[in-house]
C-alpha positions in Angstrom: 63.7 82.9 130.2 62.7 79.9 128.2 65.3 77.8 126.5 65.0 76.2 123.0 64.2 72.5 123.1 64.3 70.0 120.3 61.1 68.8 118.9 60.2 65.1 118.7 58.3 65.6 115.4 57.5 68.6 113.2 54.6 68.3 110.6 54.5 71.0 107.8 51.1 71.5 106.1 51.0 73.7 103.0 47.9 76.0 103.0 48.9 78.1 100.1 51.8 77.5 97.7 51.7 80.4 95.2 50.2 78.1 92.5 47.3 79.5 90.3 44.1 77.4 90.3 41.9 78.5 87.4 39.5 75.6 88.3 38.4 76.9 91.7 35.0 78.4 91.9 34.9 82.1 92.5 32.1 84.4 93.6 30.6 86.5 90.8 32.3 89.8 91.9 35.8 88.1 91.8 37.5 88.2 88.3 39.4 84.9 87.3 43.0 85.3 87.1 43.5 84.4 83.5 41.1 87.3 82.5 43.5 89.6 84.2 46.5 88.3 82.4 44.8 88.8 79.0 43.7 92.3 79.9 47.3 93.0 80.9 48.4 92.2 77.3 49.3 88.6 77.4 48.5 87.0 73.9 48.7 83.5 75.3 48.8 81.8 78.6 51.7 79.5 79.0 55.1 79.3 80.6 55.7 82.0 83.1 52.5 83.7 82.7 50.7 80.6 84.5 52.4 81.5 87.8 51.4 85.2 87.9 48.9 84.8 90.8 51.3 85.8 93.4 49.2 84.2 96.1 52.2 83.8 98.5 53.3 81.0 100.8 51.3 80.0 103.9 52.5 76.9 106.0 50.9 75.5 109.1 53.7 74.0 111.4 52.9 71.5 114.1 55.5 70.8 116.7 55.2 67.8 119.0 57.4 67.9 122.2 56.4 65.0 124.5 52.6 64.9 124.8 52.2 68.6 123.9 51.5 70.1 120.4 52.2 73.6 119.2 50.9 75.1 116.1 52.2 78.0 114.2 51.0 79.7 111.0 53.7 81.0 108.8 52.2 83.3 106.3 54.4 85.6 104.0 51.4 86.9 102.0 51.5 87.6 98.3 54.5 88.6 96.3 55.2 91.7 94.2 55.3 91.3 90.4 58.7 92.2 89.0 
């Protein structure tokens, strides 16, 4: 059985951080997020409606132990709207 060992260095890269990005280009078949917000009844886009994308959180963890490097993708997926 392997035992846990301390790492020399840990690098955390954020791949997705649940932020809405209205400026990214999208394919024609994808509806922009803000259109969905307005269709759902929002009369203005401000405050808490700006973070409604529920994109989730994805981190790429890189652990260094000696001369070895280990990578792990930590992805929790999208959230559920309340």
